[in-house]
N, C-alpha and C positions, 0 to 999 in steps of 0.2 A: 587627130587624136595622137597624143605622144606615145612613145614606145612604152613608157611606164603605165600609162592609162590602158594601153592594149593588153599588157601583161596582167594587169589587175582584172580586166574584163575576162580574160581567159581563165584566171584563177577562180573567179566567181562562177563561171560556167562549169568548170571542173567540179567545184564544190557542190553545186546543185545537181549535176548529173550523177555523181556518186550517191548523194543523199537520196535522190528519187529512186535510183536503181535498187538501193538497199531497202527502201520502203516498199517497193513493188516485189521484192524478193526475187530479183532477176540476177543472173550471172553476167559477167562482161561478155561472154561468148554469146549468150542469148540476145543481148542488145546489139552486138556486132552483126549477128545473123539477121536481125530485124532490119538493120541499116544496109545489109549486104556489103559490109566492109570486113577487113581482117580484124581479128581479135587485137592485134598489136596497134592497129589504127585507132580503134575505139579506146583502148587503154591510154593512148596518148591524149585523147580528149579529156579523160578523167584525171589525168595528171597535169593538165593545163599546158601541155607542150605541143598539142595538135589543134588544128582549126577545122571544125566540121564545115562541109559545104552547106550552103543555105538550105537546100532541100533536105539535108540530113538534120539540120537544126529544127526545121518544121516537123519532120517525122518524129524526132525526139519529143517535141512539144505534144504531138498527137498521142504518142505512146504513153506519156505521163499525164495526159489530160490537163495540160497547163499551157501557158503562152511562151512564146519565144522571149518576150520581155522578162518573164520570171526566170527563164533559164540563163539569160545574160546578166541578170541582176539589176536591171533597170526598174523592175517592179519587185519589191521585196516582201510583200505581204501575200501569204497564201498561195494556193494553186488555182488560179481562175480557170473556168471551163474553156475548152477550145471552141472554135467557131465553125466547126465542120469542114476544116481544110482537108483537101485531098492532095497528097504528094505522091507522084509516081516516081519510084526510084529506078 
């Protein structure tokens, strides 16, 4: 993956994270607490300049009842149901 492709992927992730957080009427701090990360760390994810750990990405997909593919922008239609994943943070 080129650097430009990587930046584009992070931008799509950021866009989806913010969209879903607002749809679920959550604050950045509430999502950060859910992930057990600093508010500033989660804020970087939503701004497309931070990269969540894989386990955090799975936890976000669970929180929003969607797939990691949707969060990353590789699946662009709807919010498909989760598959009962359990992620221990």
